[in-house]
C-alpha positions as CSV (number, residue, x, y, z in Angstrom):
1,X,27.5,-10.6,-40.8
2,X,25.5,-13.9,-41.1
3,X,22.6,-14.5,-38.6
4,X,23.0,-17.2,-36.1
5,X,20.3,-19.8,-35.7
6,X,17.7,-19.5,-33.0
7,X,19.2,-22.7,-31.3
8,X,22.6,-21.0,-31.3
9,X,21.1,-17.8,-29.7
10,X,19.5,-19.9,-26.9
11,X,22.7,-21.7,-26.3
12,X,24.7,-18.5,-26.3
13,X,22.2,-16.8,-23.8
14,X,22.4,-19.8,-21.5
15,X,26.2,-19.7,-21.8
16,X,26.1,-16.1,-20.4
17,X,23.8,-17.2,-17.5
18,X,25.9,-20.2,-16.6
19,X,29.1,-18.0,-16.7
20,X,27.5,-15.6,-14.4
21,X,26.6,-18.3,-12.0
22,X,30.2,-19.5,-11.9
23,X,31.5,-16.0,-11.4
24,X,29.1,-15.3,-8.7
25,X,30.2,-18.4,-6.9
26,X,33.7,-17.2,-6.6
27,X,33.4,-13.4,-6.2
28,X,29.7,-12.6,-5.5
29,X,27.3,-11.0,-7.8
30,X,27.6,-7.4,-6.5
31,X,31.2,-7.1,-7.4
32,X,30.8,-8.9,-10.7
33,X,31.1,-6.8,-13.9
34,X,30.0,-7.4,-17.4
35,X,33.7,-7.6,-18.4
36,X,34.1,-10.5,-15.8
37,X,31.2,-12.4,-17.4
38,X,32.5,-11.8,-21.0
39,X,36.0,-13.0,-19.9
40,X,34.5,-16.1,-18.4
41,X,32.3,-16.9,-21.4
42,X,34.7,-15.8,-24.2
43,X,31.9,-13.5,-25.6
44,X,32.1,-9.8,-26.4
45,X,30.2,-7.1,-24.6
46,X,28.2,-6.6,-27.7
47,X,27.0,-10.3,-27.4
48,X,26.2,-9.7,-23.7
49,X,24.0,-6.7,-24.4
50,X,22.3,-8.5,-27.3
51,X,20.5,-10.6,-24.6
52,X,20.5,-8.5,-21.5
53,X,20.0,-4.8,-21.1
54,X,22.1,-4.6,-17.9
55,X,23.7,-6.7,-15.1
56,X,20.5,-6.3,-13.1
57,X,18.5,-7.7,-16.0
58,X,20.8,-10.7,-15.9
59,X,20.3,-11.0,-12.2
60,X,16.4,-11.0,-12.7
61,X,16.9,-13.8,-15.3
62,X,19.1,-15.8,-12.8
63,X,16.4,-15.4,-10.1
64,X,13.8,-16.8,-12.6
65,X,16.0,-19.7,-13.5
66,X,16.6,-20.5,-9.9
67,X,12.9,-20.4,-9.2
68,X,12.2,-22.7,-12.2
69,X,14.8,-25.2,-10.9
70,X,13.0,-25.1,-7.5
71,X,9.7,-25.6,-9.0
72,X,11.0,-28.6,-11.0
73,X,12.6,-30.0,-7.8
74,X,9.2,-29.8,-6.1
75,X,7.5,-31.6,-9.1
76,X,10.1,-34.3,-8.9
77,X,9.5,-34.6,-5.1
78,X,5.8,-35.1,-5.8
79,X,6.5,-37.9,-8.3
80,X,8.9,-39.8,-6.0
81,X,7.0,-39.5,-2.7
82,X,3.4,-40.6,-2.3
83,X,3.0,-39.4,1.3
84,X,2.9,-35.8,1.9
85,X,5.1,-35.9,5.0
86,X,7.8,-37.5,3.0
87,X,7.5,-34.7,0.4
88,X,8.0,-32.1,3.2
89,X,11.1,-33.9,4.5
90,X,12.5,-34.1,0.9
91,X,11.9,-30.4,0.4
92,X,13.6,-29.4,3.5
93,X,16.6,-31.5,2.5
94,X,16.5,-30.0,-1.0
95,X,16.7,-26.6,0.5
96,X,19.8,-27.6,2.5
97,X,21.5,-29.0,-0.6
98,X,20.7,-25.8,-2.4
99,X,22.3,-23.7,0.4
100,X,25.6,-25.7,0.0
101,X,26.1,-24.0,-3.4
102,X,28.2,-20.8,-2.9
103,X,26.8,-19.3,-6.2
104,X,23.2,-19.7,-5.0
105,X,24.0,-18.2,-1.6
106,X,25.7,-15.1,-3.3
107,X,23.0,-14.6,-5.9
108,X,20.2,-15.0,-3.3
109,X,21.7,-12.4,-1.0
110,X,22.3,-10.0,-3.8
111,X,18.7,-10.6,-5.0
112,X,17.3,-9.3,-1.7
113,X,19.1,-6.1,-2.3
114,X,17.7,-5.8,-5.8
115,X,14.2,-6.5,-4.5
116,X,14.2,-3.4,-2.5
117,X,15.3,-1.3,-5.5
118,X,13.1,-2.7,-8.3
119,X,9.4,-3.1,-7.7
120,X,8.8,-5.0,-10.9
121,X,11.4,-7.7,-9.8
122,X,10.0,-7.7,-6.3
123,X,6.4,-8.3,-7.5
124,X,7.6,-11.2,-9.7
125,X,9.5,-12.7,-6.9
126,X,6.5,-12.5,-4.7
127,X,4.5,-14.4,-7.2
128,X,7.0,-17.1,-7.5
129,X,7.3,-17.5,-3.7
130,X,3.5,-17.5,-3.3
131,X,3.2,-20.4,-5.8
132,X,5.8,-22.3,-3.9
133,X,4.1,-21.7,-0.6
134,X,0.7,-22.8,-1.9
135,X,2.2,-26.0,-3.1
136,X,3.8,-26.7,0.3
137,X,0.5,-25.7,2.1
138,X,-1.2,-28.4,0.1
139,X,1.4,-31.0,1.3
140,X,0.9,-29.8,4.8
141,X,-2.8,-30.0,4.7
142,X,-2.5,-33.5,3.2
143,X,-0.1,-34.6,5.9
144,X,-2.4,-33.3,8.7
145,X,-5.4,-35.0,7.1
146,X,-3.4,-38.3,7.0
147,X,-2.5,-37.9,10.7
148,X,1.2,-37.8,9.9
149,X,1.9,-34.5,11.6
150,X,0.3,-32.3,14.2
151,X,-2.7,-30.0,13.3
152,X,-0.7,-26.8,12.9
153,X,-1.6,-23.7,10.7
154,X,-0.8,-25.1,7.3
155,X,0.1,-21.8,5.7
156,X,2.4,-20.8,8.6
157,X,4.4,-24.0,8.3
158,X,4.6,-23.7,4.6
159,X,5.8,-20.0,4.9
160,X,8.3,-21.1,7.5
161,X,9.9,-23.8,5.3
162,X,10.1,-21.4,2.4
163,X,11.6,-18.6,4.5
164,X,14.1,-20.9,6.2
165,X,15.9,-21.6,2.9
166,X,16.4,-17.9,1.8
167,X,16.9,-16.6,5.3
168,X,19.6,-19.1,6.1
169,X,21.4,-18.3,2.8
170,X,21.3,-14.6,3.6
171,X,22.9,-15.3,7.0
172,X,25.5,-17.6,5.4
173,X,26.4,-14.8,2.9
174,X,27.0,-12.3,5.7
175,X,28.9,-14.8,7.9
176,X,30.2,-17.8,6.0
177,X,31.3,-19.5,9.3
178,X,28.0,-19.0,11.0
179,X,26.8,-22.6,10.7
180,X,27.3,-25.8,8.8
181,X,24.6,-27.0,6.5
182,X,24.9,-30.6,7.7
183,X,23.8,-29.3,11.2
184,X,20.9,-27.4,9.6
185,X,19.7,-30.6,8.0
186,X,19.7,-32.3,11.5
187,X,17.7,-29.5,13.1
188,X,15.2,-29.6,10.3
189,X,14.7,-33.4,10.6
190,X,14.3,-32.9,14.3
191,X,11.6,-30.1,13.8
192,X,9.6,-32.4,11.5
193,X,10.1,-35.4,13.8
194,X,8.7,-33.2,16.5
195,X,5.5,-32.5,14.6
196,X,5.1,-36.3,14.1
197,X,5.8,-36.9,17.7
198,X,3.0,-34.4,18.7
199,X,0.5,-36.5,16.8
200,X,1.6,-39.7,18.7
201,X,1.2,-37.9,22.0
202,X,-2.2,-36.6,21.1
203,X,-3.4,-40.1,20.1
204,X,-2.6,-41.6,23.6
């Protein structure tokens, strides 16, 4: 059998990942089988196991990919917004947009289950979250220094913004009718506006 090129291997691997995201969006990742993914992508089980040792291995890869997309979003936010307060608002809105994707909601909720069972995945996820929190903390420190928001514990606010995204998606997976993301966006805007208003009150 002729060997496929490295580019073809990369594309086939991504094809499996993309197919898993689509399937997870309609039926959840927990109930998803390797056969389902193969049917979605038109690839054989042999091809699947040529790239992933198990479904959990695929989930870990999807978590990594989602984290990469989030990091790229934060870089884009930094490039578009000179003021730190505007970056914080943009991040909050990006989290809301992320939560509107059913596949992301399903995979995130299943990911939390996996984190309790696999210490290696848990450690890697903790590293990814820590990096995101540190970047947000720098934005918060900058916004406080510029007098754009109240002088609050920067790390706590950064942790809150990070946790809100995953926490809300977990609630949404448990009860899809629990809230509307458009209303969450309004609440987040109000919270950040409240931090700005606190600065105005203190300056009087």
